[in-house]
N, C-alpha and C positions, 0 to 999 in steps of 0.2 A: 504493500500500500504506500502511496506517495506520502513523504514527510516534507513539509514546506520549510522546516527549520532544522539545521544541523549544526552542532557544536562539537568540533573535534580538534585536537592538538591546540587548544586554546584559541581557536579561530571560529568566528560565527559566520555561517552561510545561510542565505535564504533563497528560496525559489522565487525569482522575479516574476510575480504574477501579472505585471503589466505587459509581458511579452507573450503570454499565453493567448490562444492555443497554438500559435505558429512556431514558437520556440520555447524549449524547456532549458532554462539556464539558471544556475545557482551563482549568486554574487556574494562577495565577502563584505561584511560591515566591520570597519576598523576603528571608528571613532564615533563620538556622539553626533556629529553632523551627518554621518552616514546613516546612523540608526534613525535619527529624526526624519531625514529625507525619505528613507524607505517606508516608514510608517505613514508619513503625511501623503506621499505620492501613491500609496496603496500597492507598493511592491510586496509588502506583507500586509494582509488584511484579514478581517474576521476577528471578533472580540477575543476568543481564546488564543488564537495565533499571535495577536498583537501582545497579549499578556506574556506569552512565552518568549517572544522576540524581545520584548521590553526587558525582561529579567536578564537574559543573556546580553542584550544590548547595553544595559546598565553596567554589567560586569566588564565588558570590553571597553566601554567608554571611560570608566573609572581607571582601568589599567592604562589606557592611552594618555589620560590627563596626568596621572602620576609620573609617567615616563618623561613628561615635558618639564617637570620640576627638578631643579638642580640642588635641592636641599631636602632634608628629611622633614616630615610633617608631624605635627602633634595630632593627638586624637581629635581635638576641636577643629583643627584645620582640615583634617580628613573628613569629618562629618559635614563641615561647611561645603567642602567640594562635592561631597555626595549629594547634599541637598540641591546645590546649583545644577548638577547634572540631571538629577531626578526631575526638578521643576522644568528644565528645558525639554526633556523627553516627553513629559506629560503634556506639554503645550502642542505637540504634533497633531493629536486628535483628541480633543477634550470630551467628546461624547462617549467614547469607548471606556467604560468603567474598568475593564480588565487592565488597561494600561496603567492607570493610577494605582490600582490594587496591587499589581505585580511590583511596581517600583517601591511602594511603601512596605511591602513584605520584605523586599531585599534590604531596605533601610532598617527595618526592625531587626533583621538578622545581624546587621552591623551593631546596633545598639546592644543586642544580647552579648556579642563578642566583647564589648567594651565595659560590661558590668564590673563595677569595683575598681576601674582604672581611672586615674585622674585625667582631666581633659587636657592638661599641659604636658602629658607624657609624650615623649618623642618616639615615633614608630620606627623600629629598625627593619632591615630587609626581611628578617625571619618573621617578624610580626605581620608585615604586609603580605608575605607569602601565605601565612596561615589565614589571614583575612580573605585572601582570594580563594583559597580552598573552601572556606566556609560559604562564601557567596556562590561558588560553583555548585556546591552541594544544594544550596537553596534553589538556584535556577533549575537544576536538574530535577529537583523535587516538584517544582511547579510544572515542568513538562510531563513528568511521569504521572502526576495527579490528573493532569488534563487528559491524558490518554485513557486512564482508568475511568474518568468522569464521562468521557464521550462514549466509551463502551457501555457504561451503565445506562446512560440516556438512550442509547440504541435499544437496549433490552426493554426499558420501560416504554419507549415509543412504539416498539413493535407490538407490545401488548394491546395497543389501541387500534392496530391495523389488522385487516384480514387479507387473505390471499386474493390475488387478481384485482386489487383495488387500483383505481386511478388516483394519482397523487399530484397535486399542484405545489410547486415550491417557487419562492421568490428570492432573488439575489443568490448568494452562495454561502451556505453554512455547512460545507462538506469537509472532506479530509484536509484540503489545503487551507481551510479557514481555522484549523485547530492544529494541535500537535499530531493528531491522527484520528481517523474515523469520521470526524465531523460531529455536529450537534444534531440538527434536524435531518441530515442525510444518513446519520448512523443507522437508524432502523432500516433504511433502504438497502444499505450494504449487508446488514445482517439478514434481512429478508431475502435478498438475492442469493446469499449463501445457502439459505434453507428452502429455496424453491417457491417463494411467494409470488413470483411473476408479476411484480408491480408494473404499471404503466405510468411513467412519470412525465409530467408536463412542466417545462422550465420557462418561467417568464424571462425575457431577455434582460430586463432590469436596466432601463435607461437611467442616467446617461452613460454610465461606465461599463454597462453590458456584462456585469458579473455572471448573470445567468447564462448568457450566450457564450462568453469566452471561457468561463470557469466551470459552472455546474454542468452544462451540456458536455463539455470536454471530459470532465472527470467521470461522470456517469457512463458516458459512451465508452471511455477507456476501460471501465470496469465491467462492461458487457451488460449494463442495465438498459432496458427499453426506455428511451427518453425522446420526447418530442419538444422542440423549441418553438415557442410562440412569442409574439410581441406582447408587451404589457397590456395593451388595450384589447387583447383577445381573451383575457381571463374570463370575462363575463360569458362569452359565447360557448366556451368549452364547458363551463359550469351548466349553462342552459341545456347544452346537448346531453347532459347526464354523464359526462366522461370523468368527472371529478368526485371522488368519494371522501377525500380529506385534503386539507391544506397543512403543510408543515413549513415553518419558518424559524429562523434563528432570532437572536436578540442581542443588542449591544448594551442596553441598560434597562433594567426592570425596576420600576418604582415600587414603593411599599404597598400601594393600593392595587398593584397588578397591571398598571399601564406599562407598555413595553415599547421602547425605541428600537427601531430596526431600519434597514435600508429604505430609502424613499420609495413609496408605492405600496409598502406593506399594509398600511392602514386601509387603503382602497381595496386590497384583496380581502381583508378581513370583513369589511362592510358587505362586499359581494357575497362572501361565503355565508354570512348570516342571512342575507336575502334569499339565498338558494337552499338554506337549511343544511349546509355542509360544515362539519366540525373543523375548527381552526385551532391548531396546536402550535404553541410557541415553545421552543426548546431553549432552556435558559440554565447554564451552569450556575451554581450558587455563587460563584465569584462575580457573576454579572448582576446579581440581585443587590440593589442599593436601598436598604431600609432607611437611610438618612434622607433620601429623596422621597417626599410624601406622595406626589402624583406626577404624571407625565408632563404637566404644565411647568414643573420645576427643572426639567431636563434641558440642558443647553444643547441646541441643535447647531451642528457645524455647517457653515455656509462655505461653498467651494466656488472656484473660478467658473464663470459662465462659459468660458471657452469649451468646457467639457460637453456642453449641450450641442454646440453647432460647429465646432472646429476639429475636435480631437480625432474623430473617426473618418474625416472626409478629406478628399484631395483639395476641395475648395470650400469656402464658407457656405453653410446652408442657412444663413440668416443675413439680413442687411448689416452692413458694417456699422458698428457703434450701437447696435440694438441693446436695450437694457435686458438683463437676465436676472433670474432668481433661481438659485441652484442649491437648495438644502440637501445635505447628504442623507438625512434621516427624517422620518416622521414617527409620530407616536400612535400606536394602536391602543385605544381605550380598553380597559379590562372587560367591559361588557361584551366585546366582540371576541374575546379569547375563550374558547371552550375549556381548555386545560393548559397548564404550564407544566412542561416536562423537565425535571432536573435529574441530576445524578443520585439524589436522595429519594426520589419518588415523584409521583404525579400529584400536582396541586390543582384543586378545583375551587370555585367560588364558595364562600367569600374569601377573596384573596388576602385582604389585609390581615385577618386573623390567621389564616392557614399558612401564609408565608412566614410569619413570625414563628409559628409552631415548627415549621420545617427547619428554619435557620437555627433553632435551639437544639435540634437533634445532635 
């Protein structure tokens, strides 16, 4: 199975998803600027994969910054540098909660290593090496936990689906959006292994075409029956009776069950409710943000309008200087979500109470 993130011999490589499906190339990220650009430009994307890349990216960024210093650093100077790097990386994509979650987890590991040590203590080479080992262990743990989480979500998700179902998905929450397996596509992979014979319909997902370039590519590569459709065709395939369930991922889930996902997700959810089709949102617990009360409180990333009418065309497909509005995400209200699938189990309404109960497990 494809792994979009590789860390070997103290080097970080990511599958450059902007080149798919025409080219499969891994690129090395050597410093904080490389990591920031890769996350911001969607070379690595998908909430879980961003978290894993951020953890290893934080590690290589810190190492690169320390190499530029000609003097030893104190514990306080080390932690200040860590905070500066962390804040910088978090700014690359503010909506994706896994990014901040992973960075802060790495920083908490640092704090643990410094327990009982004075802040003016100067760090020798041995101490810095031990810190790097600890951070490498933490980043690897984040990756391993994500793989296990996705496998568990796949099993829970599969319990909601029957053989020969027609499945609609939006954007890409597959194996290349995670460390492995994917979130909402995990049950499709497990079902394929077990002969479920799903018929998958993938929205192209304008304007960055993650459904066309990524979901259609990886499902076809895995031998799963997949049909690509334009975003505005979701209604007619539902009306035709070809869709039995909708599965999507999530980049941030609020405490009340509102979920932010790729732009266009909320429209699919509204259509699904109109046609009486269950709508399942797959959400790792690392993506659940109980500090954010509702979807109204989620910061929505706005991207360059060139993505709408320039990126995929030989010539501009809109008048020069036209105003654009290009939000990367929208929020699906909880009332449109049939169930939330996590690695700890399936959550149904009322979400506010049941999400708290889930997170306490």
